[in-house]
C-alpha positions, 0 to 999 in steps of 0.5 A: 827109119820111120817116116812121115804120113800124109801130113796136110802141109800147105806151102806158098811157091814163088813161080817168078811173080805168080804165088801158088799153094801146094799140098804136101798130103802124101806119102813117103814110101821107099825114101820117095814121095807121093801124092795120094789119089783117093779111090774110095772113102767112107769105108769101113776097115777095108781089108784084102785088096786085090787087083784084077788088072785086066778088068781094072777092078779093085777087090776088097773087103769092108765091114758093114752094119748087119747081123751080130758077129762076135757079139757086135752088130757088123758083118763083111761085104765084098766090094768092087771099084774101077781103080780108073772110072772110081765106080764101085759096086757090092758082090751080090751072093757071098754072105759075109764076104771076107776072103779074096784070091786071084787065080793068075793061071786061069783069069779067075777071082774066088771069093769066101765068106760065111758059107763056103767059096764062091767063083765071081762072074764078070758078066752078072757082076755076082758070085756063083757058089764053088766048094766047101758049103758050111765052112766059114772061110778066113783066107784064100790064096792060089798058086799051082794049088788052092789053099784056104783058111777055116775060120775060126779054127785058122786051119790051112786047107788044100785041094788035093784028089777032088777035096779040100784036105788039111796041109800036113805041115801046118795042121798043128799051126794056127794061121791068119794069112798065107803067101806063096812067092814067085820063087816058091816060098812060103809066108805066113802069120799068126798072133805069134810072128810073121814066118818064112819057110824057103824051099827046099827048107822045111824050117819056119825061119821067124821074120817079125815077132814085132808087127801085126800082119793084115796082108801080104802081097808081092809087086810084079819084081817079085819083091814081098810086101807086108801091109801091118797096123802101123805102116808097109814092110819089105822083106829084106832078102837075103838077111830074114829081116823086114824093113819099113817102108812107109808108116801109116796109121791103121793100114789094113790093105795093100796091092799094086794096079797094072802098072806097080803103082801102090793101092793101099787102105787105111781104116777109112779109105782106098788110095793110089799112090802117084808120082809127084811133081814137087816130090823133092819138095815134099820129101824135105818138107816131111822128113824136116818138118822144122828145118826152114833153111831146107824149105828155103833152099827147095823153094829156091829151086823151085823159082830157078 
């Protein structure tokens, strides 16, 4: 089921003798309408959204004008924005900053770029070199072990015996996104499909070969979400399939704040979804934009 996304719709509600303009420009997420709060805009494709919940800082990568990369004058930059204060600053010291990972066990943020892996310094708001000098880092993930995806080979490496070694199970697989859940299930995606490897099994199961995955995340309840180019999906356990929970044109990133509220990005902005006081009305209008009778019924409910 596909849901309407961010339809700018003005309604006039009559509260007693007072007319009030309201706007339904939010999103229906998993059958509930939410208002959209702008976090930051005027960005170029904000990828890899990661929340550091203790500081309130949202880390993300985005494209900026720069040196020639793949034939175009573009590069990547990592920026942090305080989710509530809306104050932002660029992270210094990570050339071509793209990859971001949070090490929850040690409360550390790791960043990757054109020339290795870096560790974020919260005092200086910059990054210090950590490992893998000379290697271009496509993706980072830390849970029990430290993983990274190298660019352009898209090979997965893991830190063992004081060095990063190829992951034996993935030596012949190209990987674009890699994630391990709280249940220690492994998810990965590439140009072919989205896969899952359940413990203790070793065989990869295809969850979908129809979506273009841009980020894999998990909420505090252990539900796994997939940010794809056309919206957000959730895994339907135990059926080895996914379902769409929000339609977003050109979605690029997804994470959750300290209250498990959804934070997502499209091609030029980052938003946070907030509970709406007119959720039922906007839900009906967005689901049935030409159903004038339903709209009048909802107006009557508000007036009474």
